[in-house]
N, C-alpha and C positions, 0 to 999 in steps of 0.2 A: 504494500500500500504506500508506495512512494508518493510523497506530496500530501499525505493525509495529515491534517492538523487536529489533534484531539481537543485542543483548547478551543479552537474555532467551532468544532462540532458541538461541544457542550454549550458554548455561547449561543449557537444557532438554535439548539433545542430549547434553551431557556427563553430566547426571544420569540420563538414560535409558540411556546406555551403562553406567553403574554399576549400574543396575537389571538390565540384561541379565547382567552378570557375577554379581550376587547370585543371580539366578534360576537360572543354570547351576550355580553352586556348591551351591545348595540342592537342586536336582534330583540332581546327582551324589553328594551326601552320603548318599543313601539308595539302596543297590544294588538294592533291590526295585523301584524305579521303572522300570527297564528291562524288567521282566517284567510290568508293570501297564499295559495299553493305555490305560486311562483317565488315569492319571498322565502317561504319555508324551504323549497327545493334548493334555491341558490344558497341559502344559509347552510344547509346540511352538506351540499356539495363543497362549499368553501371549507367547512370544518373537516370534511373527509380529506381534502388536499393537505390541510395543515397537519392532521394526524399522520398522514402518509409521510410527510416531510420529517416529522419527529422519528417515525419508525425507521426510515432510511438512515438518518444520522445515528440512531441507536445501534442499528445493525453494523454500520461501518465502524463505529466505536468499539463494539464487541469484537469484531474481526481484528481490529488494531490491537486491542488489549490482549486478546487470545494469542496473538502472534508475538507477545512480549513487548509491545509498544509502551512507551512511557505514559504515565498518567497525565490527564489534562491539568493545566495549572490550577484550575478551580478545585481540583481534588487533591493535589499534591501539597497544598498549604496545610501546615499543622496548626 
């Protein structure tokens, strides 16, 4: 996994998690969204993309660590 940056991967997962929180808050802020199939579909499609992004980063990080790669900076701090 040449060029893989575990620190960047953890940062990306954390930022994507924050994006998920913001997307959910935005969707829930408009009560009409639950009655709008298009808005609901777009919301869940967007969430699915965000969850997929986290899963891809997590799998790459697992592969990195399983091959003896160094810990991300966020985890290496004591």
